C-alpha positions, 0 to 999 in steps of 0.5 A: 806474249813475247815481247822485245822492245826497241828503245827502252826510253819513257814511253817504251818502258812504260808499255814494258812494264805493263805488260811485265805486269799482266803476266806478258815476257819481256825477252828483249831489250834493244837500244842503241846504247847497249849500256842502257838496253843492259840497265833496262833489261836486267829489269826483266830478265831479258837479254839486252841488245843494239839495235841491229842484233839478231832478236830472238823468237817473239810474238811482239816487236815494239819499237819506241823510239823517237818518230824520225828514227821509226822507220830507220830502225824499222829496216835495220831490224826487219832483215835480221829478225824476220824468222824471229819475229810474228808481229811488229808496232810503233808506238805514234801516235802521229806517224803511219804503219808504213814506216814500218813496210821493212816488217812487212816486206819479210813477212811480219804483220805489222800495226801500232799501239798508241796509248793515250795518255802521259808517261812522263816515267816508267813508274808513273806512265806504268800505273797511269796506263790502266784507264787509259785508252788506246789507238790500235792501227791494225788488221786481222789476228794482229788487229785482235792480237793487240787489242787483247794486250790492251785488254791485259793491260787495262787499256780500252783499245779504239781503232785509229785509220791511218788516214786520221792520224793527224788529227787524232793525234792534234786532238791529243796535243790539244787536250794534252796541252792548251789546257796547261797553256791556260793553266799557266797564264791564270797561274800568273794572273792570280798570283800577281794579285796575292791569290794562290794558284790551288783556289783555282783547282776546285774550280777547274776540277768541275770544270773539267768534271762538267766538260766530260759531262755534259760536253765542251761547250755546255761547259762555258761558263763566265762573260764570254758564254754570257757576250758580256763584251765590256768585262772582258774588254776590262780582263784584256785591259788589266791584263796588258797593265799588269803582265802585258808579256802574257796580253797576246796569248790571252787575247788569243784564248779568248778569240778560241773561246769566242769561236767555241761560245759562238758555234754553242749559240749557233747550235742551240738556236738551230 
């Protein structure tokens, strides 16, 4: 496909690099910062544009700007791209497809293409896309086009209804960030006792593997899963003494874990 990238940030560049590596042609890169657009466009031997300049004929426009800017950018690009663009998508997990309504008003098919992966740098992000999953919201021929794009990059596509976006994005945020928060607490506590944080890696790797092989509830271990209230109370007291700034966060984690453990126990008895 011929692709135009609007918004050459980390996510946009990651997708563009992966698509280019899979044989697609990134022909244009547009940004508010024309200097950045030129730098990124050079990588693909593409034309650099300011947002609002005419887009060359393309099969797909990928809008990878901030969530808050998607609708505004669509409103600027759609009127001047209507005869040159077959379809347009954004890459947000939270924003509804209706943010691209300006394109649809000009006869352009619209949808979304949200890789369920972290992309800290364009190069690393592009590599991590292979094997990741991607949420596709689109109908008809565009859905097939986006599934084909995903397949060529090595992504696993799945359908996401617009009505489910908030719950889906909450799940993605929980999966990506809550384990990191728990590990940050663990790091502080381990290091306060002179134990290196790396000592926890085999344990964490095994727990994550268990969670995906047997389910998160079945992977629970430790005093909360056993109902050992005295041990948990002793842990909380120790944290209040050695790392009082972490006490509230730890207790919140205990509460969340207790909820999951209780749910598992109830399911197990049914």
